[in-house]
C-alpha positions in Angstrom: 0.0 0.0 0.0 1.4 3.4 -1.0 1.8 6.3 1.4 -1.1 8.2 -0.1 -3.4 5.2 -0.3 -5.9 6.8 2.1 -5.7 10.3 0.6 -8.9 12.2 -0.3 -8.4 11.4 -4.0 -8.0 7.7 -3.5 -11.2 5.5 -3.8 -12.3 3.9 -0.6 -11.8 0.2 -0.6 -14.9 -1.8 0.5 -15.3 -5.4 1.6 -18.6 -7.2 1.7 -19.6 -9.6 4.5 -21.9 -12.1 2.9 -23.8 -12.1 -0.3 -27.2 -10.7 0.8 -29.7 -9.5 -1.9 -29.6 -6.0 -0.5 -25.9 -5.7 -1.4 -26.6 -5.2 -5.0 -28.8 -2.1 -4.3 -26.9 -0.7 -1.3 -23.3 -1.1 -2.6 -22.7 -2.7 -5.9 -25.0 -0.6 -8.1 -24.0 2.8 -6.7 -20.3 1.9 -6.5 -20.3 1.3 -10.3 -21.1 5.0 -10.9 -19.0 6.4 -8.1 -15.3 6.6 -9.0 -14.5 7.2 -5.3 -15.6 3.7 -4.3 -14.0 0.4 -5.2 -15.5 -2.9 -4.0 -12.4 -5.1 -3.6 -13.5 -8.2 -1.6 -16.4 -10.4 -0.6 -16.6 -13.1 2.1 -19.0 -16.0 2.6 -19.1 -19.0 4.9 -19.0 -21.0 1.6 -15.7 -20.5 -0.3 -17.4 -21.6 -3.5 -20.2 -19.1 -3.0 -17.7 -16.3 -2.4 -15.8 -17.1 -5.6 -19.0 -17.3 -7.7 -20.3 -14.0 -6.3 -16.9 -12.3 -6.8 -16.7 -13.5 -10.4 -20.3 -12.5 -11.2 -19.7 -9.0 -9.8 -16.1 -8.4 -10.9 -14.7 -8.4 -7.4 -11.0 -9.1 -7.2 -10.8 -11.1 -3.9 -13.0 -13.8 -2.4 -12.7 -15.1 1.1 -14.0 -18.2 2.9 -15.1 -16.9 6.2 -15.7 -13.3 7.4 -12.6 -13.1 9.6 -10.4 -13.6 6.6 -11.8 -10.5 5.0 -11.3 -8.5 8.2 -7.7 -9.6 8.2 -7.2 -8.0 4.8 -5.3 -4.7 5.6 -6.2 -3.2 2.3 -9.9 -2.9 3.1 -11.0 0.3 4.6 -14.8 -0.1 4.9 -16.8 -3.2 5.7 -20.4 -3.5 4.6 -22.4 -5.7 7.0 -25.8 -6.9 5.6 -25.7 -10.1 7.7 -28.8 -11.2 9.7 -29.7 -8.9 12.5 -28.4 -11.2 15.2 -24.9 -11.0 13.6 -24.8 -7.2 13.2 -23.1 -6.5 16.6 -20.6 -9.4 16.5 -19.2 -8.8 13.1 -19.4 -5.0 13.1 -17.5 -4.9 16.4 -14.9 -7.3 15.0 -14.5 -5.1 11.9 -14.2 -1.9 14.0 -11.5 -3.6 16.2 -9.7 -4.6 13.0 -9.5 -0.9 12.1 -12.3 -0.8 9.5 -15.1 1.7 9.1 -18.5 -0.1 9.1 -21.7 0.5 7.2 -24.1 -1.8 8.9 -27.6 -2.6 7.6 -30.6 -1.4 9.6 -31.5 -2.0 12.3 -28.0 -1.5 13.7 -28.3 -4.3 16.2 -30.6 -6.8 17.8 -31.2 -4.5 20.7 -30.0 -1.2 22.3 -27.4 -3.0 24.5 -25.7 -4.4 21.4 -25.9 -1.0 19.8 -24.2 0.6 22.7 -21.4 -2.0 22.5 -21.0 -1.2 18.8 -20.8 2.5 19.4 -18.2 2.0 22.1 -16.1 -0.1 19.7 -16.3 2.6 17.1 -15.3 5.3 19.6 -12.3 3.2 20.8 -11.1 2.4 17.3 -11.6 5.9 16.0 -13.6 4.5 13.1 -17.0 5.4 11.6 -20.1 3.3 12.4 -23.0 4.0 10.1 -26.5 2.6 10.2 -27.8 2.1 6.7 -31.0 4.1 6.9 -30.4 5.2 3.3 -33.5 7.3 3.0 -32.0 9.8 5.4 -29.4 10.7 2.8 -31.7 11.4 0.0 -32.7 15.1 -0.8 -36.3 14.1 0.1 -35.4 13.7 3.8 -33.9 17.2 3.9 -37.0 18.7 2.2 -39.3 17.0 4.7 -37.3 18.4 7.6 -37.2 21.8 5.9 -41.0 22.0 5.6 -41.5 20.9 9.3 -38.9 23.4 10.5 -40.2 26.3 8.4 -43.2 26.8 10.7 -45.7 26.5 7.9 -47.5 23.7 9.6 -47.5 25.5 13.0 -46.6 23.6 16.2 -46.4 19.9 15.5 -49.1 17.9 17.2 -49.0 14.4 15.7 -46.9 12.2 13.4 -47.9 8.9 11.7 -45.6 6.6 9.8 -46.3 3.2 8.2 -44.2 0.8 6.2 -46.3 -2.3 5.2 -45.2 -4.9 2.7 -45.8 -8.5 1.9 -43.3 -11.3 2.5 -44.7 -14.7 1.3 -44.3 -17.9 3.3 -43.2 -18.4 6.9 -39.6 -19.6 6.4 -38.1 -16.2 5.5 -35.2 -15.3 7.9 -37.2 -12.2 8.8 -39.7 -14.4 10.6 -37.0 -16.1 12.8 -36.6 -14.9 16.4 -33.1 -16.3 16.6 -32.0 -14.2 13.6 -33.5 -11.0 15.2 -36.6 -11.2 13.0 -39.9 -9.4 13.2 -41.8 -6.7 11.3 -40.3 -3.9 13.4 -36.8 -5.2 12.9 -37.3 -5.0 9.1 -39.8 -2.2 8.1 -41.1 -0.9 11.4 -37.7 0.5 12.3 -38.1 2.9 9.3 -41.3 4.3 10.8 -39.6 4.8 14.2 -36.5 6.5 12.6 -38.5 8.9 10.4 -40.6 10.0 13.3 -37.6 10.6 15.5 -36.0 12.5 12.7 -38.9 14.8 12.0 -39.8 15.4 15.7 -36.2 16.1 16.5 -36.5 14.5 19.9 -36.8 11.1 21.6 -40.2 9.5 22.4 -41.6 7.4 25.2 -43.7 4.3 24.2 -47.2 4.6 25.5 -48.6 1.3 24.1 -48.1 -1.4 21.4 -49.9 -4.3 20.0 -48.7 -7.1 17.7 -49.8 -10.0 15.5 -47.5 -13.0 15.5 -46.4 -15.4 12.8 -44.1 -17.4 15.0 -43.6 -17.4 18.8 -42.3 -13.9 19.8 -42.1 -12.8 16.1 -44.4 -10.0 14.9 -45.6 -9.9 11.3 -47.5 -6.8 12.2 -47.1 -4.3 15.0 -48.3 -0.8 15.8 -47.2 1.5 18.6 -48.3 4.8 20.2 -45.5 7.1 21.0 -45.3 10.5 22.8 -42.6 13.0 22.2 -41.7 16.0 24.4 -44.2 18.9 24.0 -47.2 16.5 24.0 -46.5 15.5 20.4 -48.1 12.1 19.8 -47.2 9.5 17.1 -48.3 6.2 15.7 -45.9 3.9 14.0 -46.8 0.7 12.1 -44.8 -2.0 10.4 -46.1 -5.1 8.6 -44.5 -7.9 6.6 -47.9 -9.6 5.7 -49.9 -6.8 4.1 -51.5 -7.9 0.9 -49.8 -6.6 -2.2 -52.7 -4.3 -3.0 -52.4 -2.9 0.5 -48.7 -1.9 0.3 -48.2 1.3 2.3 -45.2 3.6 2.9 -45.9 7.1 4.2 -45.3 9.6 6.9 -47.7 12.3 7.9 -47.0 15.3 10.1 -50.0 17.2 11.5 -49.5 20.7 12.9 -51.7 23.4 14.4 -52.0 25.1 11.0 -51.3 22.4 8.4 -50.4 18.9 7.3 -47.4 17.4 5.5 -48.0 14.0 3.9 -45.1 12.2 2.1 -45.8 9.1 0.1 -42.9 6.6 0.0 -40.3 8.5 2.0 -38.2 5.3 2.4 -37.5 4.5 -1.3 -37.9 7.8 -3.0 -35.9 6.9 -6.1 -38.8 4.7 -7.3 -41.5 7.3 -6.7 -42.6 9.7 -4.1 -45.0 12.6 -3.5 -45.0 15.5 -1.1 -48.4 17.0 -0.2 -48.7 20.1 2.0 -52.0 21.5 3.2 -51.8 24.8 5.1 -53.3 28.3 5.2 -51.5 29.0 1.9 -53.6 26.2 0.2 -52.8 22.7 -1.0 -49.7 22.0 -3.1 -47.7 19.0 -4.3 -43.9 18.8 -4.5 -41.3 16.4 -5.8 -37.6 16.4 -5.5 -35.2 14.7 -7.9 -35.4 10.9 -7.6 -31.8 10.5 -8.6 -29.2 9.8 -7.4 -30.8 7.0 -5.4 -31.0 7.0 -1.6 -28.3 4.3 -1.7 -26.0 6.4 -3.9 -26.5 9.4 -1.7 -25.7 7.3 1.4 -22.5 5.9 -0.2 -21.3 9.3 -1.3 -21.8 10.6 2.3 -19.9 7.6 3.6 -17.0 8.5 1.4 -17.1 12.1 2.5 -17.1 11.0 6.1 -14.2 8.5 5.8 -12.1 10.9 3.7 -13.1 14.3 5.1 -14.8 13.8 8.4 -18.3 14.9 7.2 -20.8 14.2 10.0 -23.2 11.3 9.6 -26.9 11.6 10.5 -27.2 7.8 11.2 -24.2 7.1 13.3 -23.9 4.8 16.3 -25.5 7.3 18.7 -28.6 7.6 16.4 -28.7 3.8 16.2 -28.8 3.5 19.9 -31.7 5.9 20.1 -33.7 4.0 17.5 -33.0 0.6 19.1 -34.0 2.0 22.5 -37.5 2.8 21.1 -37.8 -0.5 19.4 -36.9 -2.4 22.5 -39.5 -0.5 24.4 -42.1 -1.2 21.7 -41.5 -5.0 22.0 -41.8 -4.7 25.7 -45.0 -2.8 25.5 -46.5 -5.4 23.2 -45.6 -8.1 25.7 -42.8 -9.5 23.6 -39.1 -10.1 24.3 -36.6 -7.7 22.8 -34.5 -9.4 20.1 -31.2 -11.0 21.0 -32.5 -12.8 24.1 -32.3 -16.6 24.5 -35.8 -18.2 24.3 -36.6 -21.2 26.5 -37.9 -24.2 24.6 -41.2 -25.5 25.8 
């Protein structure tokens, strides 16, 4: 490695833990159009799978086992899209190996794990980023701008829903041991966007869930309360029928309402609707670059130039604290605990 290998002009070198489907969208596709990023390695528990994936995606190095990738001193950033129950273990190992980490959401199985991850990042002096990619798209900034402008008046209520359909019951997202559940997959988006727009941290007033497996929610909804008597409702579902797919956030103020359709994947489509004393209007922001591309560019700017990250380890702890409390309010165990077999 040359002396200027980590200069601001040198592409960051990324290694992939596993071959999850989301990797194509979160890393591979945006990296192809970003000259400041080079995906140099992939690791899998199966050596054959690692080599096949590397060949298919023109990645130069393939490793059998995740630790082998962490031992590669050439890699600067590790992307961790492993199952939720492995986020903390392998992110901490990567941080201790001197790597920056982009970890898929939710950052951990629970808030305790998230705190351990943040501590490892602080000790190593490396960045820990939770991959809430929507927060990096211009749509997020526009939502925040409208709320902060005062056009809606004092905020009174927020509602966010993310409801999709996952067929069958064998998907890893329905396994408690893997940190599964609706709020560990889509509900966390609803929690994060409400925290973001409220600009403060809520308490959980109540929650109810529908289960697909013992302790595993396929649908859950929770009532929150933010400082200033701001109420919120957050809902996540993995079993909503295809025709009942929902993704939105709505902010109600004393003088108006902001409704945003599809704030979580705005590159596919989105719509901003504002109703206030000035009338009713619709807005759109540019769909491209994608939320994933915006996230990757900000990651580069942070690694190379110290640009602050909105979804760092501290933000991850706050989101997981709310999610833990929601599971508790619904009478369910937080993720990451050992269940007793009956």
